[in-house]
C-alpha positions in Angstrom: 109.7 70.9 92.1 112.3 69.3 89.9 115.9 70.3 89.2 118.0 69.1 86.3 121.2 69.2 88.4 122.2 66.2 90.6 120.5 66.1 94.0 122.5 68.0 96.5 121.4 66.9 99.9 121.8 69.6 102.6 123.7 68.5 105.7 121.2 67.4 108.3 122.3 69.2 111.3 120.5 71.7 113.6 122.6 74.6 112.2 121.9 73.5 108.6 118.1 73.4 109.3 118.2 76.8 111.0 120.2 78.2 108.0 117.7 76.8 105.5 114.7 78.1 107.4 116.3 81.5 107.9 117.1 81.5 104.1 113.3 81.1 103.6 112.7 84.2 105.7 115.3 86.3 103.7 114.0 84.9 100.4 110.6 86.2 101.2 112.1 89.6 102.2 114.0 89.7 98.9 111.0 88.8 96.8 108.8 91.4 98.5 111.4 94.0 97.6 111.7 92.8 94.0 108.0 92.6 93.6 107.4 96.1 95.0 110.0 97.6 92.8 109.6 95.7 89.5 106.2 93.9 89.7 108.0 90.7 88.8 109.5 87.8 90.8 111.6 84.8 90.0 109.2 81.9 89.5 111.2 79.2 91.2 111.8 81.3 94.4 108.2 82.3 94.4 106.7 78.8 94.0 109.0 77.4 96.7 107.7 80.0 99.2 104.0 79.5 98.3 104.3 75.7 98.4 106.0 75.8 101.8 103.2 78.0 103.2 100.5 75.6 102.0 102.4 72.4 103.2 101.6 72.7 106.9 102.3 69.0 107.5 105.3 68.1 105.4 106.6 64.5 105.3 110.2 65.7 106.1 112.1 68.9 106.7 113.5 68.8 103.2 110.0 68.5 101.7 109.2 72.0 103.0 111.5 73.7 100.5 111.2 71.1 97.7 114.3 69.0 98.7 116.9 71.1 96.9 118.8 74.0 98.6 118.8 75.9 95.3 115.1 76.4 95.7 116.2 78.8 98.5 119.2 80.1 96.7 118.0 83.7 96.8 117.6 83.6 100.5 120.9 81.7 101.1 122.7 84.4 99.1 121.2 87.1 101.3 122.0 85.2 104.5 125.6 84.7 103.3 125.9 88.5 103.0 124.5 88.9 106.6 126.8 86.4 108.1 129.8 87.5 106.1 129.1 91.1 107.0 128.9 92.1 103.4 126.8 94.8 101.8 123.2 93.7 101.9 120.2 95.6 100.6 119.1 97.4 103.8 115.4 97.2 102.8 115.6 93.4 102.5 117.3 93.2 105.9 114.6 95.3 107.4 111.9 93.1 106.0 113.7 90.0 107.1 114.2 91.0 110.7 110.7 92.5 110.8 109.4 89.1 109.9 111.3 87.5 112.8 109.8 90.1 115.1 106.3 89.5 113.8 106.7 85.7 114.2 107.5 86.2 117.9 104.4 88.2 118.3 102.3 85.6 116.6 103.8 82.8 118.8 102.6 84.7 121.8 99.0 84.8 120.6 97.5 81.3 120.6 94.1 82.5 119.3 95.7 84.1 116.3 97.9 81.1 115.7 94.8 78.8 115.7 92.9 81.2 113.4 95.8 81.2 110.9 96.0 77.4 111.1 92.3 77.1 110.3 92.6 79.5 107.4 95.5 77.6 105.9 93.6 74.3 106.1 90.8 75.9 104.2 93.2 77.4 101.6 94.8 74.0 101.1 91.5 72.8 99.8 91.4 75.7 97.4 95.0 74.9 96.2 94.0 71.3 95.5 91.1 72.5 93.3 92.8 75.5 91.5 96.5 74.9 91.8 99.0 76.2 94.4 99.8 79.5 92.7 96.3 80.3 91.2 95.3 83.9 92.0 92.3 82.7 94.1 94.8 80.9 96.4 97.2 83.8 96.5 94.3 86.1 97.3 93.3 83.9 100.2 96.8 83.7 101.5 97.0 87.5 101.3 93.7 87.8 103.1 94.9 85.4 105.8 98.0 87.6 106.4 95.9 90.8 106.4 93.4 89.5 108.9 95.9 88.0 111.3 99.4 89.4 111.2 98.3 92.8 110.0 96.3 93.3 113.1 99.4 93.8 115.2 100.5 97.3 115.9 103.9 96.4 114.5 103.5 96.2 110.7 105.8 95.7 107.8 105.6 98.8 105.6 106.6 97.9 102.0 108.5 100.4 100.0 108.3 100.4 96.2 106.7 101.8 93.1 103.3 103.2 94.3 101.6 102.5 91.0 102.8 98.9 91.0 101.8 98.4 94.7 98.3 99.5 93.9 97.9 97.4 90.7 95.7 94.3 90.5 96.6 91.4 92.7 99.8 93.2 93.9 98.8 93.7 97.5 97.7 90.0 97.7 100.9 88.8 96.2 103.0 90.9 98.6 101.0 89.7 101.6 101.3 86.0 100.4 105.0 86.3 100.3 105.1 88.0 103.8 103.0 85.1 105.1 105.6 82.7 103.6 108.3 84.6 105.4 106.4 84.0 108.7 106.1 80.3 107.8 109.8 80.0 107.5 110.4 82.2 110.6 108.3 79.9 112.7 110.2 76.9 111.2 113.5 78.6 112.1 112.3 79.0 115.7 111.1 75.4 115.8 114.6 74.3 114.7 116.2 76.2 117.6 116.9 79.4 115.7 117.3 82.5 117.9 118.4 86.1 117.2 121.4 85.9 119.5 122.7 82.8 117.7 123.2 85.0 114.6 125.9 86.8 116.5 127.4 84.1 118.8 127.2 81.2 116.3 128.2 83.2 113.2 131.2 80.9 112.5 129.2 77.7 112.5 126.5 79.3 110.4 129.1 80.6 107.9 130.6 77.2 107.6 127.2 75.6 107.0 126.4 78.1 104.3 129.6 77.2 102.5 128.5 73.6 102.6 125.1 74.5 101.2 126.8 76.6 98.5 
């Protein structure tokens, strides 16, 4: 993914990595809300999430989100609101924290983790053939979410325009974004992210977000 602005390298610290990964979670939450209400999503934010989901073996941490923090700008803005205790869309917050909760359930189920990994490997082959955001790939990502994460008793109930949510490819697109949110939630945990840190390390996180801004 290219950007015409000069390359802005994110600070390479544990807190910065946690912030960027968590921004991916909230970007997914924000896009699910936007898609469910309007039927549209910002292409850059959407493509960043889908590519990150398909790239299960990135060459670097930065490669996961395309190397430029602005690819996660939507999520960073939401996270800034959370950390700064500003008014944030409560639906987006609910989706975001539900994704973190689902991620923890997935981490505790090795069989499901292995199943999801196998599915993603197969979908990578599809993406190489059709292109990363082709509807066949999105449909497969949605199916992977439905047949793994949707089997938990705890589910994310998406609010929005009922007619939009039932339209062609909409359920698949929503589930593909939720799967991307899980991808970033797992990344956040791998980088040392924990729920309690959002409270006790709020100052460090806020400072890092300012640097990323």
